[in-house]
N, C-alpha and C positions, 0 to 999 in steps of 0.2 A: 445496487450498492449496499453492502449492510456494515457496518464495524462488526468484528468479530469479537464475539466473548464465549468463553468456556463454560459448559454446563454439564455436570455429571448426571444430577438428579431431579424432577420433577414431579407436581401433582396434577392429576387430571382437570383440577378447575383453573390452574393456571396457564393451559394451553387452548382451553376451548373447544375439546373434542371428547364426545360422550365418552364413557366407559365401555359400551359394547362395543363400540370401532375399535377404542384400545387393545382390546381382547381379541380381537381379529388379527390386530396387527402385532400378535405375540407379547403383549404385557400382559398377562395374566395372573401374576402375583407380585407383591410390592417386596421391600428390600429385605424385609423380616421373612418372607415366606408365606405370609397371608395372601388367601385369594382375593384378587382386586374385586371389592364390591362398591366402593365409595370414592369419590372424587375428591378427599381430602388426602386418601394415603400414598405414600412417597414411593415413586417408581424410579428405577434405575435405566438412564439414558442409553441404549444401544450406541455403540461408537461410529456408528455411520447413518445413524438417524439425526434430522435436525429440526429446528425450530424457526421460523422465518417470522418477519412482523406482518400485523394485520395489513397494513399498506401493500406489502410485498405480495402477499395472498389475493390481492385484487387485481394486481398487476398480473399475476401469474394464470389467473383465470382469463384475461382478455389475452393473453398469449396463447393459451388453451385453445379458445375458441377460434383463433387465426389457423393455428396448426391443425383444428378441425375442418375449416373451411379449405386447407389448402389440399388435405387428403381427400375432400368429396371434389372438389371443383378443378383441381389440376392432376391429381393420381387416380380418377375415379373408385376411390375407395371408402370403406366405411370410416365414420367420426372415431376416433378413439378415445378422446377426453370426457365428452358430454358434460363438463364442468358449468355451472351455472351459479354457484357460488364456492368461496376458497374452500369450506369443507369437503366439497366432493372431491379434490386434490390431495387430500390425506390418504398416505400409503403409495402415492405416485413418485418415481425416480425423478430426482433431479442431478445437476452435475454443478459442483463449485469450482469457481475458476479465480484464480487470484489476477490480480491487474500484470501486465506485461508479461504474461506466461502463456503456453501453449497447452499445459497439462491439468486437465480436468479431475476431479472425484467423485465419484459415484456417491448418492447421497439418498436416503427415504423423508419424506415430507411426514411428518406425525404431527406438526402442529402448529398453532401460531400463539404470538407475543405480542402484548400492547406496546414494548419497549420496542424501537426503530432501530434492531440489531440483529445479528444473525447468532443465536444461540448454537452452540454444537458442542460436540464431545473434544475434550485436546488434542486426541488422536486426529479427528477430522481437521480440526484448523492446522496442526503441523505439519498433515500431508500436502495441504495448498501450500505452506509456506516456502519464501524464497530465502535464502540466505547469503552468504558471506565469504570472505577470506581471509586466509590464515595470516596472522599478523605481521608475518615478516615477507607477504607479498611486496613486491614493486610496482609502485604506481609512477607517473609522470604528470605533473600538474603546472599552469602556468600563472602566475599572479599578473599577468599582463605586460611583465616588464622582461623577465624570463622565466626557461623550462627550469623544474628542479625535480629531481628524481630521489624517492625518499620510499621507505618502508611505510604501507598503508596504516599500521597502528601509529607510527609517530605524527602523520599526517592529522590522523583523527583525533588524536590526543591533544596535537599543537592548536589544532582549529577547532576544539569542542567549547561552544558557549556555556561555561559552567554556571553563566548568571542567567541563564535561561534554559534549562534543560527541560527534555519531555521524558516522559518514560510509559511505554505501553503495557498490557495485561501479559506480554510473554516475556517481561523482563529485558525489553531492549531501551538501551537509551539512545536519544536521538537531539539534535540541535542545528541552529543552519551553523555556517561556518563563520569564522570569525572575520575574516575578510573575502570577498569576491575572489575565487579560484577556477580555472576552466580545464578542461581535460580534451584528450582526443575522442572522438564518438564516431560510430559507424553506424549506416541505417541499412534494412533490408535490401538495399541494392548495392551494399559496398561500398557507398561514399561516406567518405570521412568528413568530418567538420568540428570545428570547436564549439563546445556546450559547456554551460556553467554547473557547477557542482553547488546544489541546492541545501543538500543536507549531509551530515556526517551521521553514523552512529555505531554504537557498541553493543553485540548481542552475546548470549550465553553461547556459548560453543558445545556441539554436540560430541557426543563420545569419539566419532571416527569421522575423519575428513575422507576426500576422494582426490587423488593426485594423479595428475595427467603428464605424461612426458611426449614430447612431437618430435618428428623426424628431424628437425631445424636446432635439437637441441634446449627448447624451451619448457619449463615446468610449473605447472601450476597447480595449487592445492586450494580447494574448495570445498565447503559445506555439501551433502548428498542432494539437498533441495536447489541450490545455487542455479542461475539461469545461464546457460550456455549456449555459444552461437556455432551453428555447424551451417557448412554451404550445401543447399539443396538445389540442385539443378539452376544453376545462377542467380541463386538468392538466398539469404541469409533466414533460417528460421531459428526460434528459441527452442530448446529443450533442456530438461533437468540433468544435471550433473550423472545422476544415475543412469539416464538413457543414453551417455555417450559411449560409442563402443571403440574398439581399436579399428584403425580404418576410416573413421571420419574425418573429414577435413575441416580445420577450424581457421578464421579469418585471422592472421598473424600481422605484428609490424615490423617491418626490418628497413631502414635507411629513410625512414618518413613513406614509406609505400605498404599497400595491403599484400598481403601475397597468401596463399593457402598453403597451409600447412597440414599434414597428417599425423594423427595422434597414434603413437606406436607403442603405448603403454598407458596402462589404467590400472590402480591398484589402491586398497582402504588403508589408510594409516591412521595411528593413534593421534588424536587430538593431543598436542603437550602444550597448549594453553586453555586457560578456562573460559576466554574471550574470544570472539573473530569481529572483523571490523568490515565496516562498507561505506559507500558514499550513495546519495542521491542524484543523478546526472538530469539536467533538464533535456525534455524533447524525448532523444531515443533511447535513455535509459541504457546506454552503454558504455564502458570505455577499457584501457588498455590495461594489462594486469600482467606484469613478467613477459610483456611483449605478445600477449595473445587478447584480442579483442573478446570482451563476454559482457554478460547482462549485471545488472546492480542489484541491489537489497530495495527492497519495497516495502508499504505499510501494511496496515493490518484491516482494511476495508477491502472486502471481495465482492463476488455476487455469487448469484444460482440462476441456473436456467433450467426449463425442463429439457428432461432426457431427449423426447423425441424430437423438439425443437434444436438440439444441438446434432441430432444425429439425421433429421429431413432436410436442415437448412444449412448444411455444412458441405461444402466440398473445397477441394484446391483451386478449381476454376472459378468460385465466387470470389477468392481472396483479391484484394488490389495488390496491384504490383508497386504502389507508393510505399514512401516510408513508414514501417510500424504495420504493413499489411497482415503478416502473419500472427501479430500480438492479438491477445485475447481470443483468439480462436482454438476450438479444442481438437487440436491435432493427437493429442494422445488422451486416453480416458486409464484411470486408474480405478478397477472396480473391486480391490480388496484392499483393504488395509492392515498391515502387519505392523504391530506394536513395535516389534523389532528394526523396523527400518526408519521410525520417524526420528525426529530430532530429539536429542537428551532432553530438552526442558519437558517435554511430557511425561520421559521416564521419571522426572523427579517429583512426580504429583503424589501428595501424600493420599492414601487411601483407607486411613486407620478411623475408627470411629470416636477417636480420645488418643490424648497424649499421656504417656504413663509420667509417673512422677520422677522417674530418673530424668528426664529431659528439662523441666522445671529446676530441679536440685543443680543439673548442670549449668542452667543459664547463669542462675544466683553464683556459682564458681567460675562464672566466664570461660566455661570451656569450650573446646573448638568444636564447630559445628559438627567436624568429621567424626567426632569423637562421641556423637549421640546419633548418629546415623542408623546404628542397629537397635536401637528402641524404636524407631518409627518406622510403620510397611508404609512402604513406595510400588510404584510400579514397577520399577527396575527389576525388584527382588521377584516377582511375579511373570518374567519374561519365560517362554517357553511352557507355560500350562493354562490352561481355561482360565485360571483367574487373572491372566494378563486384560479380561476386557469384560470381567464381570466380578461381582462381589465387593466392588468400590463401597466404601462409606465416608462419612463427612463428620466433622467434630461440633460444628453448628448449625442449626436447620434456617432458613429463610421463611419468612411469612409470606411473600409473593416474590418471584424472580422479576416480576416488572414494577414493584414499588420504587418510589424515587420519582423524579423529575423524567418525564418521559420526552422532552425535548430541552435542548441547552437554550438558552437566553440568548446566545449568539446567533442561531437560527431562527430566531423568534423575531430578532431586529433586522430590519429590512437593510439601510444604507450601512455605510462605512461610518458616517457620520455619527448614525444612532449610537452604533457598539461603542466607539471612541469617547462618547460624552458617557454611555452607561458604564464603563470601564475607571474612567476619571472620576464620577460621580461615587462609585464605590471605594477607592482610593480613599476619596476625602472622608467619608465615613468612617474607615478603619483607623485607628489611632496608630497601629504598629506600622504603617504603610506610608513613604512619605512621597507625597503626591509629585510634588515637582520631579522627583525622580522619576517613577513611572511614566509623566510624560516624556522626560527626555528618552528613556528607553524605546518607548513607542517610536519617537521620531527615528532613533538611530538604529534599530534592529528592522524597521520596517517602513517606514514612511520616506526616508531619504534613501534607502537602499532602493527602494520601488521607482523612486522621481529618476535617481541618477540612472538604473537597468533600465527603465522604457524611454529616458532620453538618449542613453547609448543605442538601444535599440532601432528607434527612429532614425539613427543617423547611417545606420547600415540596414536598413530594411531591404528587400526585395518587395517586388510589385508581383501582384497575381491576376490572371486572366479570371474572369467571373464565369465564363462558358466553360472552357478546357479545364481548370485549374493549373495553368504553365505559370511556371516561375520566373522572373528575371532579375539580375542582380541590378539591374537600372533599368529605368522607362524607354522602351525602344522608341526610335527616332520616330517610328509613324505614329506614337501615340495610341498604338491599339497591340493588339496579341499579333504577332507574327505568323503563329500556327494556323488560329481559326477567324480572326479579326475582331474576336469579342473585346469587350469593355476589360481596360486593365487598372486595376485599384491599389493601395498600397494595403501593406500589411499589418503596418502598426499606425493608428492615428493618434490625432493632436488630443483629442480627450482623454484617450488612456495614459497619455503623457503627463497631463495636469491634473489628473482626478484627486491627487493629495496634496496640492500646492497650496490652497487657501485654507486646509484644515492645518498643514503646517505652521504657515504663517500666523494662524489663529493661536496655536498653542504655544508658541515663542511669545506671544505678547501677553497671555493670560497667566502663563507659569513660569516659574523662574529657573529656566534651564540656563547651563552654561553658555558663555558668551561664544566660545568654539561652534558649540550647535548651532544657535543663532546665524552666525557668519556661514556657517556650511549651507543652512536653509536658505539664505539671501544668496549667496553665489550660483545656487541652484534657479532661483527666482530670476537672476541677470541670464544665466544661459538661455532658460527656456524662452523668456523674452525675447532675446537674440534672435532664437530660432523662429519663431511665431508670430513676433512682433507684439506689441502691448495690445490687450485686450479693448475692443472698441467699446465706445462708452454707450452705455443702455440709455434708448429715449424714454424717459421717465412720463407716466401717465398721470391724469387726474387723483387714481386711485392710490398712487403711491403716497399724495399726501393727506390722504383721509384716515 
């Protein structure tokens, strides 16, 4: 898994590949038309070529060796990759796959980066992208007391935590919801359940949306790459909205029941708003929108796999029948990326080598951005010509695409206690930051929610058989699995409920948090102690006094 980062240009010395090999791959001239002879020349990245991290390269070598062994020992064929080091895989084809989807995108590996990210052309990342709903799409949510129906735009805006927003490289704003909400979700077997909304997000809208109408009068408008659910021989599989055809049957909700509804109309419509909206739903990653069960939005961390691995090790017969069995399986492969079919945010990429004086003068006059659009060369202006995929330039060069910290402090620190101490220590060093406020925000947005959620999950948990994975709402009377006789264990453990309890109490003692927050933590302590009992006293040894 790698965080997506857009890239349009690179130098050979940044990707660790010899010039001779790049020339064999078609990179014969730099962006200025000069023949490639030096490793410091700037090259334009082809829109289906990608770079992976060095760690990913080592991993792909191990996978390649496994695939070769499979070809030789199982299929009695010659090995294909014969890779001993990551450089041996340069030029081979890969598949990029986004989480919770089933549509892979073809790519070619041309090099490696020291940064633990996935560098690719904006078109490539957009082709894997999962998107969202039109703002007036109606959803039904529960706050634990009652069900509320409202447009998704209103729900996202009202529950967006502006005090702690997130922003990704594609211009998506996201945050945790202001309070817990639940939606009806469906798994691959068509079984519904209540699942928690873990995030709300606002995205840039593409130029066009896709609108579906069903035989029972339900209408849904989504972005072209949104994940849709369709019935396939008794189970639900996820496909992109672009791939839904008239005659496909989708799961719909009527009267609290799941029914099969037929798509009778499908058309491309103009996006009336410049934003689209979505939720992130726990576990199943599905929800009901305008009475139709469909997928949700996902993040910007995707994966790659060797093309032959995806082809030789994939079959519907291999897919499990359990929840999510068809997710992350390459049911569909996009072999050619058409810039006219990707999301509009990629068409907004500036491809000029400088901004003209009129842009700066317009900024001084506070001109509307649309009035300055005619002065800037963008991808959208090049659609339908060879220049839509080549001849891109940049305004400012970069010394090294992997410059900067290669690993965040968050990943270096091992335990949550170490991460918390580092955050609060940094807050104390920054004069503009109120450390007590930071501590209280950590409690309110993280620890207290986690304690409450895990305690609630513990009280409603199912039990699971360690042998056949069968799940039961309550412990069988026999004390063992009624299907296979295996051992039955809980799915939520005491340690996961209490993991942040002591840290929360220490924060309340050390920092000046509000009395209300202190009492919330104390009430949670009482609830946890009443559930699990007081912790046993630890027997002290002689070493404890030395």
